[in-house]
N, C-alpha and C positions, 0 to 999 in steps of 0.2 A: 550425489545431483548431476542430471543429466545439463552436461553445459550449453544447449541451448536453448535452456529453460531460463526465461524472463527472470529478472531477480533486482531487488531495491535495495539500496542503502536505508536508513532508518532515519536518513535526512533527507530522503529523496524528497524534488517538491513536486508536489499531489497534482503538478499541469506533467510533470514525465510519466507519473502512475496512471495517470488518467489516457495518456496517449498511448503508452504501452499496452496499458488493458484493452483498450481499443483496438489496436490492432494485434491482435494475439488470440491466439488460441485455447490458451492455456487455462484453467481455470482458478490457480491457486498463484503465486508468487513467493517465493522466498525472500525473507529481508534477512540482508547479510550485515557483514561488521567489516570496517575497511582491511580484513585480511580475509573476509570473502566467507569468513563461520556464521553458517545459522542461529541467526537470533528469533524468527518466526517468520511467521507465513499470514500474507493477507490471500484470502479469499474472494473469488466473486460475491459469494453469500455475506460474508460479512460487508465487502465493499458497498452493496444492494441493503444491507441494514441498517449503515451507520447513512448512507445517501436518503435513508427514509424518515430518520428522525427531525420532526418537526423544525426544530431549532440549530441544528445541526446541517443537514443539505442546503437549504437555502445558502448559508452560509460559506460553505465549502464549495458550491459552484460561483459565487461571484466573483466574477473576473478578478479584480483587485486583490481578492486574497488569496484565490487560486496559485498564484504564482510565489506565493511566499510561506504557501502551510507545507508541511513534510507529510510522512507517514506516521508519524504519531497521533495526527489527528484521526487515523485507522483504527478499524480493531484488527491487531497483528496478535495473532495465537502465537504467544512463547514455545518455543520449540525446546528451550532446556530450562528447567523449574529455577535456576537460580538470578533468572531475569525476571 
């Protein structure tokens, strides 16, 4: 994995995810465990798909909720079949 590639822990606050995505040219963002081992990936396509869901997008973007939510709400494509 590139060392300059932005990545997130699975429990990263959604607010951090949005800020990182907004300020990055990357189109995918690895999701890693505490030892920086890859668990999956969040893609721009997956992020847009999640935000476009009528019941999910508005909830995720509501300021009081966004600070409390983590990447677990996003579509994370697993890298390993055991996840």
